[in-house]
C-alpha positions in Angstrom: 17.6 5.2 -25.7 21.2 3.6 -23.9 20.8 1.5 -21.7 24.0 -0.2 -20.0 23.2 2.3 -17.3 20.1 2.1 -16.3 20.8 4.6 -13.5 21.3 8.3 -14.0 23.4 10.7 -10.9 20.1 11.5 -9.0 19.5 7.8 -9.1 16.8 7.5 -11.2 16.6 5.2 -13.6 17.6 6.1 -17.3 14.4 5.6 -19.4 12.3 7.9 -16.9 15.0 10.4 -17.0 14.1 10.7 -20.9 10.9 11.0 -20.3 10.8 13.4 -17.9 14.1 15.2 -19.2 13.1 15.0 -23.0 9.5 15.1 -23.0 8.1 16.4 -26.1 11.4 13.9 -28.0 9.5 11.4 -26.0 6.1 12.1 -27.5 7.1 12.3 -30.8 8.1 8.9 -30.4 5.7 7.6 -28.7 3.4 9.4 -31.6 5.5 7.7 -34.7 7.3 5.0 -33.2 4.8 3.0 -30.6 6.2 -0.2 -30.1 9.3 0.6 -30.3 8.6 1.9 -26.9 7.5 -2.0 -25.8 11.4 -3.6 -26.4 12.8 -0.9 -24.9 10.7 -0.6 -21.5 11.5 -5.2 -21.5 14.9 -4.9 -22.3 14.9 -2.3 -19.4 12.8 -4.9 -16.7 14.8 -7.1 -17.9 18.0 -5.2 -16.7 16.9 -3.9 -13.7 18.1 -5.0 -10.6 15.1 -3.6 -8.1 12.3 -4.7 -6.5 9.0 -3.9 -5.0 9.5 -2.7 -1.4 7.1 -2.4 1.7 5.4 -0.4 4.2 6.4 -1.0 7.2 4.5 -0.6 10.8 7.3 0.8 12.4 6.2 -0.4 16.3 6.1 -3.7 14.3 10.0 -3.9 14.2 12.9 -4.0 16.2 16.2 -2.0 14.8 19.3 -1.9 16.5 23.0 -0.7 15.7 25.9 -3.1 17.9 29.2 -2.0 18.0 31.8 -4.8 18.2 31.3 -6.2 21.4 27.9 -6.4 20.5 27.1 -3.5 23.2 24.0 -1.5 21.5 24.6 1.9 20.4 21.6 2.6 19.7 17.7 1.2 19.4 14.5 1.9 17.8 11.5 2.2 20.5 9.8 -1.0 20.0 13.9 -3.2 20.7 14.0 -2.0 23.9 9.9 -2.6 24.7 10.9 -6.0 23.6 13.2 -6.6 25.7 15.6 -8.4 23.3 18.8 -6.5 23.8 19.3 -10.3 26.7 19.5 -12.3 23.4 22.2 -10.6 21.7 24.3 -14.1 20.6 28.0 -12.1 20.6 29.0 -14.8 17.9 26.5 -14.1 15.4 27.3 -10.0 16.1 31.3 -11.8 14.6 30.3 -13.6 12.2 27.7 -10.5 10.8 31.1 -8.2 10.6 32.5 -11.0 8.3 30.0 -12.0 5.9 28.7 -10.3 3.4 25.3 -11.2 3.9 22.6 -11.5 7.2 23.0 -14.1 10.0 19.7 -15.1 10.6 19.0 -16.9 15.0 16.0 -18.2 16.2 15.4 -17.0 20.2 13.6 -17.5 22.4 12.3 -14.0 24.3 11.3 -13.7 27.3 7.9 -12.0 28.1 7.0 -9.9 30.4 4.2 -12.5 32.2 7.0 -14.7 32.3 6.1 -16.1 29.0 8.4 -17.4 26.4 8.3 -16.7 22.6 9.6 -17.4 19.4 11.1 -15.0 17.1 14.3 -14.0 14.5 17.3 -12.0 15.0 18.6 -10.6 11.8 23.0 -9.5 12.1 24.5 -7.7 9.3 27.5 -5.1 8.8 26.5 -1.5 8.5 27.8 -2.0 4.7 25.1 -5.5 4.1 22.0 -3.3 5.7 22.4 -0.2 4.5 20.1 -1.2 1.8 17.5 -2.4 4.2 14.6 0.1 5.1 15.6 1.2 8.7 14.4 3.6 10.1 16.3 6.9 9.2 17.2 7.3 12.9 19.4 4.7 12.3 20.3 5.0 9.3 21.7 8.6 9.7 23.9 8.4 13.0 26.3 10.8 13.1 29.3 8.1 14.4 29.5 4.4 13.2 31.4 2.9 15.6 34.4 0.5 13.7 33.2 -3.2 12.9 28.9 -1.6 13.5 26.6 -4.2 12.8 22.6 -4.0 12.3 20.5 -5.9 14.7 16.6 -6.2 12.9 14.3 -8.3 14.7 10.1 -8.8 14.3 8.1 -7.9 17.4 4.9 -9.5 17.3 4.8 -10.5 21.1 4.1 -6.4 21.1 0.2 -5.5 21.5 0.0 -2.4 19.6 0.4 -3.7 15.8 -1.8 -6.3 16.0 -4.4 -5.0 17.6 -4.1 -2.1 14.8 -4.8 -4.5 13.2 -7.4 -6.0 14.6 -9.3 -2.7 14.8 -8.5 -2.4 10.6 -10.9 -5.5 10.1 -13.8 -3.7 13.2 -13.0 -6.2 15.9 -15.0 -5.2 19.2 -13.0 -4.6 22.3 -14.2 -9.0 23.2 -13.2 -9.9 19.5 -9.5 -8.1 20.2 -9.2 -9.5 23.8 -9.9 -13.2 22.7 -8.0 -12.8 19.5 -4.7 -11.7 20.9 -4.9 -13.8 24.2 -5.5 -16.8 21.2 -2.7 -15.9 19.6 -0.3 -15.6 22.1 -1.6 -18.8 23.7 -2.0 -20.8 20.8 -5.3 -22.5 22.4 -9.0 -20.5 23.0 -9.2 -22.8 26.0 -6.0 -21.1 27.5 -7.3 -17.5 26.3 -10.9 -18.3 28.0 -9.5 -19.5 30.8 -6.5 -15.8 30.9 -9.9 -13.8 30.2 -12.0 -15.6 32.9 -14.0 -16.0 30.2 -16.5 -18.9 29.2 -15.5 -20.8 26.8 -18.5 -20.8 24.7 -18.2 -16.9 24.9 -14.6 -16.8 24.0 -15.5 -19.5 20.6 -18.3 -17.3 19.9 -16.3 -13.9 19.6 -13.2 -15.8 17.9 -16.5 -17.2 15.7 -17.1 -13.6 14.9 -13.4 -12.4 13.9 -13.4 -15.5 11.5 -16.3 -13.6 9.4 -14.6 -9.8 10.2 -11.4 -10.6 8.7 -12.2 -13.4 5.7 -10.7 -16.6 7.1 -11.9 -19.6 7.9 -9.9 -20.5 11.0 -7.2 -18.9 13.4 -4.5 -19.8 11.5 -5.3 -17.8 8.4 -6.6 -15.7 10.4 -3.2 -15.2 12.7 -1.2 -14.9 9.0 -4.2 -11.9 8.0 -3.3 -10.2 10.9 -0.3 -10.6 11.4 1.0 -9.8 7.8 -1.5 -6.8 8.5 0.4 -5.6 11.2 3.5 -5.7 10.0 2.1 -2.8 7.5 2.6 -3.8 3.6 4.1 -6.5 2.2 5.1 -6.4 -1.4 3.0 -9.2 -3.8 6.5 -11.1 -4.1 6.5 -11.3 -0.7 7.5 -15.3 0.4 8.9 -17.2 2.7 9.8 -20.6 1.4 13.3 -19.5 0.0 14.5 -18.6 4.2 12.5 -21.4 5.2 14.7 -23.7 3.3 18.2 -21.7 3.0 18.0 -20.9 6.9 16.2 -23.8 8.7 17.1 -26.4 6.2 13.4 -28.0 5.1 13.5 -29.5 2.3 11.1 -27.5 -0.4 7.8 -30.1 0.8 8.3 -29.1 4.3 8.4 -25.7 3.2 5.0 -25.9 1.5 3.5 -27.5 4.3 4.4 -25.0 6.6 2.9 -22.7 4.1 -0.4 -24.4 3.9 -1.1 -25.2 7.2 -0.2 -21.4 7.7 -3.2 -20.5 5.2 -5.2 -22.6 7.3 -5.9 -25.8 5.1 -5.4 -28.8 7.7 -2.9 -31.5 8.2 -5.4 -33.8 5.2 -5.3 -31.0 3.6 -2.1 -30.5 3.0 -0.9 -33.9 2.4 -3.9 -34.4 -0.1 -2.6 -31.1 -1.7 0.9 -32.5 -2.0 -0.1 -36.0 -2.8 1.5 -37.3 0.3 0.0 -39.8 3.1 -1.1 -38.1 5.9 1.6 -40.1 7.5 4.1 -38.4 6.7 3.0 -35.4 6.4 2.3 -35.7 10.5 6.3 -36.5 10.4 7.6 -34.0 8.2 5.1 -31.5 9.9 6.1 -32.7 13.4 10.0 -31.9 12.1 8.5 -28.2 11.0 7.8 -27.5 13.8 10.8 -28.8 16.2 12.6 -26.8 13.5 10.7 -23.4 14.2 10.3 -23.6 17.9 6.8 -23.4 17.5 3.4 -25.8 19.3 0.5 -25.0 17.0 -0.4 -23.9 13.6 -1.5 -21.4 14.5 2.2 -20.1 16.0 3.3 -21.7 13.1 2.0 -19.0 10.8 2.7 -15.7 13.0 5.6 -17.3 12.4 5.6 -17.4 8.8 4.9 -14.1 8.6 7.7 -12.9 10.9 10.1 -14.6 8.6 8.5 -13.2 5.3 8.8 -9.6 6.5 12.6 -10.1 7.1 12.9 -11.9 4.0 11.0 -8.3 2.2 13.2 -6.3 5.1 16.9 -7.7 3.4 15.6 -8.1 -0.2 14.8 -3.7 0.3 16.9 -2.0 -2.9 16.0 1.4 -4.1 15.7 2.8 -2.2 12.7 3.6 0.9 8.9 3.6 0.9 9.6 4.3 4.6 7.5 3.8 7.9 3.6 3.6 8.1 2.2 7.6 9.7 -0.4 5.6 12.3 -2.1 8.7 13.3 -1.9 9.8 9.7 -3.4 6.7 8.2 -6.8 6.0 9.7 -7.4 2.5 7.8 -10.3 0.1 8.0 -11.2 -2.8 5.7 -14.7 -4.0 4.4 -14.7 -7.7 3.3 -17.3 -8.5 0.0 -18.8 -11.2 -0.5 -16.3 -13.2 -1.8 -14.0 -12.2 1.2 -11.3 -9.8 -1.0 -10.9 -6.9 1.2 -11.7 -2.9 0.3 -9.7 -0.5 2.3 -11.4 2.9 3.6 -9.5 5.9 5.4 -12.1 7.6 7.9 -10.4 11.0 8.9 -13.8 11.6 11.2 -15.4 13.7 13.5 -17.6 10.7 13.2 -20.9 13.5 13.7 -19.9 15.3 10.9 -21.6 15.5 7.0 -19.6 13.0 5.0 -18.2 13.6 2.0 -15.6 11.4 0.2 -12.7 12.0 -1.1 -11.9 10.2 -4.6 -8.5 9.8 -5.4 -7.1 9.8 -9.1 -5.9 7.1 -11.1 -2.2 7.7 -10.7 -2.1 8.0 -6.2 -4.3 5.9 -3.5 -6.7 6.7 -0.7 -4.6 8.4 1.5 -5.6 12.0 1.5 -4.0 15.7 1.6 -4.1 16.6 5.2 -4.1 20.5 3.7 -8.1 18.9 2.6 -8.6 17.1 5.4 -8.5 19.9 7.7 -10.4 22.9 5.3 -13.7 19.7 5.2 -13.3 19.6 8.9 -13.1 22.7 9.0 -16.5 23.2 7.2 -18.1 20.5 9.4 -17.8 17.3 7.2 -16.9 14.1 7.9 -14.0 13.3 4.8 -13.7 9.3 4.0 -11.3 7.7 1.3 -12.0 4.9 -0.6 -9.2 3.3 -2.2 -10.5 1.5 -5.5 -10.2 -2.5 -6.4 -6.4 -2.7 -7.1 -4.9 0.5 -6.1 -3.6 0.9 -2.6 -4.4 -2.2 0.1 -8.0 -2.6 -1.8 -8.0 -6.1 -3.6 -8.5 -6.6 -7.0 -12.1 -8.0 -8.1 -12.0 -10.7 -10.2 -13.0 -9.9 -12.9 -10.4 -7.1 -13.0 -7.5 -8.6 -14.3 -8.2 -8.8 -17.6 -9.7 -5.9 -17.6 -13.1 -6.9 -19.4 -15.2 -4.9 -16.8 -15.4 -1.2 -16.5 -13.3 -0.4 -13.6 -14.8 2.4 -12.6 -18.4 0.7 -12.1 -16.2 -2.0 -10.5 -15.5 1.4 -8.4 -18.8 2.4 -8.3 -20.2 -1.6 -7.2 -17.2 -0.8 -4.9 -18.5 2.3 -3.0 -22.4 0.8 -3.4 -21.8 -1.9 -1.0 -19.7 0.0 1.5 -22.0 2.9 1.7 -24.7 0.3 2.6 -22.7 -1.8 4.4 -21.8 1.1 7.0 -25.0 2.4 6.4 -23.6 6.0 5.6 -26.4 7.3 3.1 -26.5 10.0 0.6 -22.9 11.9 0.6 -21.4 14.8 -1.1 -17.8 14.5 -3.3 -14.4 15.7 -4.2 -12.8 13.9 -6.8 -8.7 14.4 -8.1 -9.6 13.4 -11.6 -12.4 11.2 -11.3 -15.1 11.9 -13.6 -15.4 8.9 -14.2 -15.9 7.1 -11.5 -19.1 9.9 -9.9 -20.3 9.0 -13.3 -20.3 5.0 -13.0 -22.1 5.3 -9.2 -24.7 8.5 -10.4 -25.8 6.0 -13.2 -26.5 3.1 -10.4 -26.8 4.7 -7.2 -27.6 8.2 -7.7 -29.4 8.4 -4.3 -25.8 8.4 -3.2 -24.9 10.9 -4.6 -25.2 14.8 -2.3 -22.9 17.8 -4.5 -20.0 16.8 -6.3 -16.9 19.2 -7.2 -14.7 17.3 -9.5 -11.0 18.9 -9.8 -9.4 18.6 -12.9 -11.3 16.4 -14.4 -9.4 13.7 -17.3 -10.8 13.6 -20.5 -10.2 10.6 -22.1 -7.8 9.6 -24.4 -8.3 10.5 -27.5 -6.0 10.1 -31.0 -5.8 14.3 -32.0 -5.9 15.0 -28.1 -2.7 17.7 -27.5 -1.0 16.1 -24.9 1.7 18.4 -22.2 5.0 17.3 -20.4 6.0 14.0 -19.1 2.7 13.3 -18.1 1.5 13.7 -21.9 3.6 11.8 -23.8 2.8 9.0 -21.0 -0.8 9.7 -22.3 0.4 9.4 -25.8 2.1 6.4 -25.6 -0.8 4.6 -23.3 -2.8 4.7 -26.5 -0.5 4.4 -29.2 -0.1 0.9 -27.7 -1.3 0.1 -24.6 0.8 -2.5 -24.0 3.7 0.2 -22.5 0.6 0.7 -19.3 2.0 -2.0 -17.7 5.9 -2.3 -18.2 6.1 1.8 -17.3 3.9 1.3 -14.6 6.3 -1.3 -13.6 9.3 1.0 -13.9 7.8 3.3 -11.8 7.0 1.7 -9.0 10.2 -0.3 -8.6 12.1 2.9 -8.7 9.8 4.9 -6.5 11.2 6.7 -3.5 10.3 9.9 -2.4 13.0 12.2 -3.5 13.1 10.3 -7.0 8.6 11.0 -7.5 10.1 15.2 -6.1 12.2 15.4 -9.2 10.0 13.5 -11.1 7.1 15.9 -9.9 9.1 19.5 -10.2 10.2 18.3 -13.8 6.2 17.6 -14.4 4.9 20.5 -12.5 7.2 22.8 -14.7 5.5 26.0 -16.5 3.2 25.9 -13.1 3.5 28.6 -11.0 1.3 26.9 -8.2 2.1 23.8 -8.5 6.0 24.8 -8.4 5.4 26.8 -5.7 3.4 24.1 -3.6 6.4 21.4 -4.1 8.2 23.6 -1.5 5.5 22.8 0.4 7.3 19.5 2.4 3.4 18.5 4.2 2.5 18.9 0.2 4.7 16.4 -1.0 5.2 14.2 2.0 1.3 13.9 1.5 1.6 13.2 -2.4 4.5 10.5 -2.0 2.3 8.8 0.8 -0.9 8.5 -1.4 1.5 7.0 -4.9 3.7 5.1 -2.5 1.5 2.0 -2.4 2.4 1.4 -6.5 5.7 1.0 -5.0 4.5 -2.3 -3.1 4.3 -3.8 -7.1 0.2 -2.8 -6.2 -0.7 -1.8 -9.7 -2.9 -3.4 -10.9 -5.8 -0.9 -9.8 -3.5 1.8 -12.2 -3.0 0.1 -15.0 -6.8 -1.4 -15.2 -7.5 2.3 -15.2 -5.1 3.7 -18.0 -6.4 0.8 -20.6 -9.7 2.2 -19.9 -9.3 6.0 -20.8 -7.6 4.3 -23.8 -10.6 2.1 -25.0 -13.7 3.5 -23.5 -15.8 6.1 -25.0 -17.5 9.8 -24.1 -19.5 9.3 -21.8 -23.3 10.0 -22.4 -25.0 13.3 -21.9 -26.5 13.7 -18.2 -29.0 16.3 -17.6 -29.7 18.7 -14.6 -26.5 18.2 -12.3 -26.2 21.6 -11.1 -25.4 20.7 -8.4 -21.7 19.5 -10.0 -19.6 22.0 -9.7 -16.2 21.7 -12.0 -12.7 23.1 -10.7 -10.4 23.6 -13.4 -6.5 24.6 -12.7 -5.6 27.9 -14.9 -2.1 26.7 -15.4 -2.8 23.2 -15.2 -0.2 21.1 -16.8 -1.5 18.0 -17.8 -4.6 19.5 -19.9 -5.0 22.4 -21.4 -8.4 24.0 -19.2 -10.0 24.8 -21.9 -10.0 21.4 -23.9 -11.2 20.2 -20.3 -13.8 22.3 -20.1 -15.4 21.8 -23.6 -15.4 17.6 -23.4 -16.7 17.7 -20.0 -18.8 20.4 -21.0 -20.7 17.9 -23.4 -21.3 15.3 -20.9 -22.1 18.1 -18.2 -24.0 20.9 -19.8 -26.0 21.7 -17.1 -22.9 21.9 -14.5 -21.3 24.9 -13.6 -17.3 25.1 -14.6 -14.8 27.3 -12.9 -11.7 28.6 -13.9 -9.4 28.9 -10.5 -7.0 31.5 -10.4 -3.8 30.9 -9.7 -4.0 26.8 -9.5 -2.7 24.1 -11.5 -2.9 20.3 -11.8 -2.7 20.5 -7.1 -6.1 22.2 -7.3 -6.9 20.4 -4.5 -4.3 20.5 -2.4 -3.4 24.0 -2.4 -6.9 25.7 -2.9 -8.6 23.1 -0.4 -10.3 26.1 1.3 -11.9 27.1 -1.6 -12.9 23.3 -2.6 -14.4 22.1 1.0 -16.8 26.4 0.6 -17.7 24.7 -3.0 -18.8 21.6 -1.8 -20.9 23.2 0.8 -22.3 24.9 -1.6 -20.5 28.3 -0.9 -20.1 30.9 -3.6 -17.0 33.3 -2.9 
């Protein structure tokens, strides 16, 4: 297990290469020397230079390629819409061609209504910018001019990204208009005048928006909406370094800026930092002047943009890509403590509700094959990120793993169903057997027909393991500390091509799954469903894998004749006969069906069959 050269020839980390190239040897290692894996993976992480990345809304970033004279060779639509070319700084272009780092310049852009707003331009040579997560059309230009420079800017003045963020929090049209106008002007009074609304009406709409976003003031709401508008920033995203390095702020001034952006008052910021209010006000005045802002809400937006630029320029190890706005509907429901539950409602609203429950290795973003098949049967597919997955926040008790993560997910589901008045619904699970049992124990009234595709059995000593993922499960069982270490390695190295190579190897020996990996839509959907892990959001996965190693077998539940279990004949992870025995003991009255010509990806490759079973139709 030599780690001197951490990446193989195709860019896959060497420790992952060994798991997928030699699964039998790794299974033996996990069985015989489980604690040696701990040291090996810890060392791998220490040597790693990869980090967590972001998933971007393409309309929130403007990108252009410039020639050495500063003329635009190619540009994204958002760059053109921002009219950003008028503010290109030729001196910065020249400096970027000579620099090994990005040159960042604050600029003032004129909007269509004649007002100006502050923005950031980051200039870098093409060699430096090749590690940025820029759109493929920019990175794959057929002809790169000599001395080419990439220019990146945030485009928060454009309404669509912020409007989508508002819609994710279910803001009404009036609330959206008030919020967007207030963000632009920095004042609720100016917004009311601009929209020709009574001040009391605008103030009430803004108050309702605070409640829906779980914030207690305009600055905090702007921060939440701006960060959501960019897409999904990694947990490690931090604007302080750029504030200090580029703008020359002191660490205390950067800290004050961060507190104001989060919604703290000047007095609260002074108290938290142990300084007088007079000193805090002086520091804040300096920060506002340096960043060319005139209010705390404007500062919130600027810090969100700085943070996004920081993430973009630190990006390495492959791109997680851009959000597919039409394919990734997003809605948040706030828990009682203000933390977020993310869901996707694929519609139509008139359809019969059917929840798609994601596996422990994916998130809520559903297979398009499955969504279309369900809609063809008259269903309204909805998918929820379980706690700590995708864009759903963990719950507090999840951090110590003392609570059953499947019960926490069931409580989330019940809360969402009640809040959105969805009532009794049908369910499709990719795995997910333990979730539906937890939900049944607290709210059986919410459960209609159920289809479970390839449910996972408990990870137990002596069980058979198959392929690379079977070796992972054996290692997790023998030494649970490996779970977090392996999750960090996979997350930090995730890209579409690496995922494809890993799955190609994991599905060897399963003809239907091997064929599925030739379907670009399936590959793309698998990547979209898993790429949130690459942003560093892995706590849900870790909690559930620990639960698989520590939990007990579910008790026998009688009478579930409308729960249908589908088993792929060629499942490369679990022996279908063992799965039938395990879950048959828990659900003795439920029908089991081995699907001929199906594998681990049964729900995607045989989506029409799955939809018919949810409807209750036999072939």
